[in-house]
N, C-alpha and C positions, 0 to 999 in steps of 0.2 A: 411496428413497435411491439405488438404482442408476440410476433415470431422472435424478435430480438430478445424480449424478456424471457421467452422459453429457452432460448439458447443460453442466455446468461444464467438462468436457473439451473440448466443442465450442467454448465461449467462449474457453477458453485457447488452443486451436489457432488460432482466428480471430485472437486477439491476436498470436500469433506471426507469422501470415501478414501482418498489418498492420504490426506493429512492426519485424520483422526487416529489411525493405528500407530502412525509414527509418533504423534504427540503422546499417546497413551504409553507407548514403549519408552519414550523419553522420561516418563515419570518414574520408571524403575531404574535406579542408578546401577550401572554395571560394576562388576568386580574387575578391577584393572590388573591384568597380569603383565609385568614388564619382562621383555626378553632382550637384555643387553648382551650381545655376543658378536663374534666375528663372522660375517656373512661371506667373507672371502673363502672360507673353508667349507667343505661338504658337511662337516660335523655341525657347523652353525646353521647352514641352509637347511639340511635335512632335519635337524633338531627343531627348528622353527616350524617346518612343515608338520612334524609329529605333534607339536603343541597345538597348532591350528586344527589339526584333525581331531584331537581330543576335545578341544573347545567346541568345535562344530557338533560333535556327538552329545556333549553335555548340554549345550544350548538348545539342541533339537528336542531334548526331553524337558525343557522348561527352565534350565539353568540350575543354579545352586541354591539350596534352601538356607537362608540366613535368618534364624529365628522363625518368624511366621511368613516371611516373604521369599519368593523365588527371584533370584537375580541372575542375569546372564554374565558370562565372562566376556571381557574385551581385551584383546592383545595389543600392546604397544611395543614398538621395536626401536632399538638403537644399534647401529652397526659400529661396534667399538674398534674394528679393524685389528683387534689384538692377535689374530692369527697370521697377519702379514709380517714377514720377517723383519722389516725395518720400523715397525710401529713401536714407539717407546711406551712403557707401561703407563707413564703419566698421561699420555694422550688417550689411551684406552679407558683410564679411570675418569678422565674428564667427560667422555661420552657417557659413561656409566652414571656419573653424578647428574649430568644434564637430563637424562631420562628420569631419574628419581625426582628431581626438583620441578621439572616441567610437567611430566605426566602423572606424578604422584601415584605410582602403582601400589596396590594393596599387598602384592607379593611379587617375587621375581623367580622365574624358572629358567633353566638352561644356564644362563650366566656366563662367566668368563670362559673363553676358550683356552687361553694360556694360563698355566698354573701360577706364573709370576703375577698375573693380573688378579687371579682369584685370591691369592694370599694377601696382596696389598689391598685389595678391595674389601677384605673382611672388616676392616676398620670403618670403611665407608658405609657398609650395610649396617654395622652396629650403631653407627652415629645416627642414622635415620630410622633405625628400628623397623626394618622391613624383612619379614620372613623370606628367606631365599632357599630354593631347592636347586642346587647346582647339579648339572648333569654332563659336563664335559671334562674340565680340568682334573688331572689325575695325580698330582703330587701328594705324597704322604705328609708333606709340610702343612697341609690343611689341619689335620688332627693334632699335630704338634703345637701349632699356634692356638688352636681351639682350647687345648688343655691348660694353656697359660692363664686363661681367664674365661672359663665356661659361662659365667654370668653375663659377661659383656657380649660374647659371641653366640648367645643362645638362639639367635634368629637364623643362624646358618646351618644348613643341612646338606649332606652329599647323598644324592639318590643313586648314583652310579658307582662303579668300581674305582679303585685307585691302582697305582703301579704295583703295590704289594700283592694285590689279588691277581692282576694280569701276569706278573712274573711267576707266581706260584703255579699257575696253569702251564706256562711254558717250561718251567723247571721240571715239572712232573713229566712233561712230554720229552724233555731232554733225557730224563732217566730211562724212559722207554727206548729211545734211540740208542742209548749207550748199551743197555742190557740186551736188546733184541738184535741190533745190527752191528754192535761193536764199535760205534763211532767214538772217537777219543780226542779229537782236537777241534778247536773252535776259534772263530775270529768275530769279535763284536764291534759293530759300527753303530753309532748313535748320534742323534740330533742333540746339539749342545743346549738343551733346555732342561729345566728342573725335572719334569716328569720322565723324559726319555733317558736322562742320565741315571736317575734312580732305578728305572725299569731295567736298563741294560746292566747296571751295577749289580743288581740282585741276581740276574742270570749269570753274570761272570763269576761272582763269588760262589754261587751254587756249584758251578762247574769245577772251580778250584777245589772245593770241599769233596766233590765226588769223583775226583781223579782225572778230569779232563786236562788236556794241555791247552792253555790259552795263548794263541799265536799273537793276538793283538786286541787292544781295547781303545778304539779311536773315535773321537768326537769330531763332528763337522758342524760349522755354523749353520743356523737354520736356513740361511739363504743360499747354501751351497748348491751348485748344479753340476759338479764334476766329481765322480767317485772312482774314476779309473785308477788313481794311485792305490786306494784300498783294495779294489778288486784285483789289480795286478799283484799286489802283495799276497792276497788270498790264494790266487792261482799258483804263484811261484812257490808258496809255502805248502802247497798241496793240502789246503784246509778242507776238512770234510763237512764242516757246518759253518754257515754264516748266520749270526744272530743280528738282525737289523731292526732298529726301532726309530720310526720317523713319522711325522704327521703333516709337514708342509707339503701341499699337493705337488708343486713344481719339482722340488728336489726328489721326492719319493718317486715320481714318474720317471725322472731322468735315471735314477738308480736302477729301477726295474728294467729299463731299456738297455742300460749299459751292462747289467748282469747277464741279460739274455744274449746281447751282441758279442760279449767277450767270452761266452761259453765257459764260465767259471764252473769247474766240476765239483761244486759243493752244494749240499742241501741248504735251501734258504728257509729260515724260520724267524718269526717275530711279528712285527706289525708294520706293514708298508701299505698304506691305504689303497693305492692304485692296483696292487696285486691282490688285495683282499676284496675289492669291490666286485659286485656281481657283473659289472661291465668289463672286467679285466681282460678277458679273451678278445673282446672287440677292440679295446683301446691299446693293449700291449702285445697281443698276439699269443701264439701257442707256447711261447717261452715261459708262461706262468705255470706250466705243468710241474707237478711235484712240490711247488712252493707251499709252505705251511704258514697259517696265520691264526691269530686269536681273534675271535669276535667277542667284544666285551660291551655289555653283557649279551646274553642270548636275545634273539629277536631283533637285533639291530638291522640286519639285512638278509639273514639266512633263515628261511622257514625250517623248523625241525619237526620231523615226524612224531617224535616222542613228547613234544611240547606244543599242543594244538594252539595255545594262545599266541605263539610266535607267528604261526601261519595266518591266524585271524587278523592280527594287527597288520602284517605285511600285505595281505590281500586288500585290506581297506586302504592302505597307503598307496598301493599300486593303482587301485581303482580311482582314487582321488587325484593322483599326480601323474599317472601314466607310466610309471616305472618304479622299481624297487629303490630304496635309498642307496645313494652312491657310497656312503660311508659305512663300513662294516663295524660300527661302534656307536654306542650311546643313544641312538635314536629311540629305542624302546624305553630307555631311562627318561627321556624327555616326555614321551607319551604317558608313562606311568606317573611322572611327577605331577601332571595336571590333575589326574584322578586322586592322587594322594592329597593334594592341596584341597580339592573339592570335598573330599571325605573329612578332612580336618576341620574345614569351615562348618560343615553340617553338624559335626559332633559337638563343636563348641558353640555354634549358633552366633558367632561373632567374627568380626574382622579385626578386633583388637589384637595388635601384634604379640603382646605378652600371652594372651589366652591362646592365640593361634600357635605360637611356638610350643606351648605346653601340650596342645593337642597333637602337634606333629611328632613330639617325642613319644607319643603312645601309638604311633602308626603301626598297623599290622595289616598289610595289603597284599593280596595275591595278584601280582601284576604279570605283565608279559615277560619280564626278566626274572621272575621267581617271586618268592615271598619276601616282601620288603618290610624290614623293621630297622630301627636305628639303635646303635649302641650309645654308650655314654659320651662318645666323642662326636655324636651326631652324624656318623657315617653309616650307610646301609650295610647290613651284614651280608657278606658274600662268602661262599664256600665252594667245595668241589663235589658235594655228595647228594644233596636232595633239594630240588627247587620248591618242594612243599614246605621246607624249613628255612630256606635262605635263597639269596640271589645266586645265579650261576652264569658261567661263561662257557665257551666251546672253542676247541681247536679244530680247524678244518684243513684239508689238503685238496689242491686242484688235481683231479684224477679223471681219466677217460672212462666213460661208461661203456656198456656193451656195444653201443653204436659208434664208438670212437669220439663222442662229444665230450669236451671238457666241462666238468661241473665241480662244485665245491662239496666235498664229502666230509661230514663230521667224523672225527677219529678219536677225540678225547673230550670229556671223560667217558668211560665205558657205558654209562647209563644213557648217554645221548648219541653214542657212536652209530653210524650207519655204514661203516666200512673200516678197513684197517689201514695203517700207515704203509705207504709203498715207498721203497727206496728207488731212486732213479737208476736205470740200467747201467749208466756209466760208473756207478758207485758199487755195484754188486761185485763180489769177489768171484 
């Protein structure tokens, strides 16, 4: 009996040692961060990983100070499937609303993948008065709708770039290609979604204004998997440059493989995720050489020598998950968004959505993607000149190093460049 009592006492003591910390931790109510996004896409998956990485770092230091109490972050997730080609906007919004009503998040980060979902979801976020820091969807339609009723939509913020910023970087690169190499005709292919059409449209209009001949401007449905008609047209027309904007993984991968297989003698530039990915050579082969992509914003997947914060973030990401992010876009925005939220909570000392929205408006944060501040339309200020004053992006090109190994080389803007643009040998006069 005595031995049994001792065993029982030991078990009871062990139970106390195990349960007490958990019980004590449970008395501290977590700050709930909602992540409703499309996990089908690398943008959604990597963005969620970036959020979890930031949360882990913040919680390891005791959490976020709300008034006099430190509280941990807790992440809740909803796969909206919004990035899948055949998912209706309504279905994605239903998943969004279920997360809000069931999990009752104090704030939302990352948010909608597809711009159509973001814009329709603005009314949902306004209805429930939840501060949201969007980090994927790129349509300029966000700020257009915001300005129709700033008071109603005051809870919504965009931490990342939009198609206007991305197109500006690519347009400036097109100017360099025209001036330095004499390129003069282009063909634009785009995914028939709001952000991609806006993105490509800005590039096409810029080319028309600056003397380029536009051979074509063709849109394909997001679920398309055959681009041979467009690539045949480009080859037959002796196009010098193909501007391609696409984000659905399957279609983008097919395009990249068809472009290489058909040996289209045109320089490829734009945003094609599989060709921009750090894994492109492994997944697509050496045909990625000379292709040029934008990474928006900096630090999404490419460490830059001149911006140490990009290397720090990506080193931590790789250590945590075993590889760099697959998507060459918006991951640094997701990571920055968590710290921006934490900073706003600590400054206002409250989770009240109105107070938190007011604090977010005053954001001035030196992040991985540059200096983040919001303008009157609640979008982060991005430019092309100085990461100490604004958020920035980078254009890179796949080039061979001295050992013959393909790597992504930053070529624009000049203050981030680690090499110069190279023209494929088949295009040299």
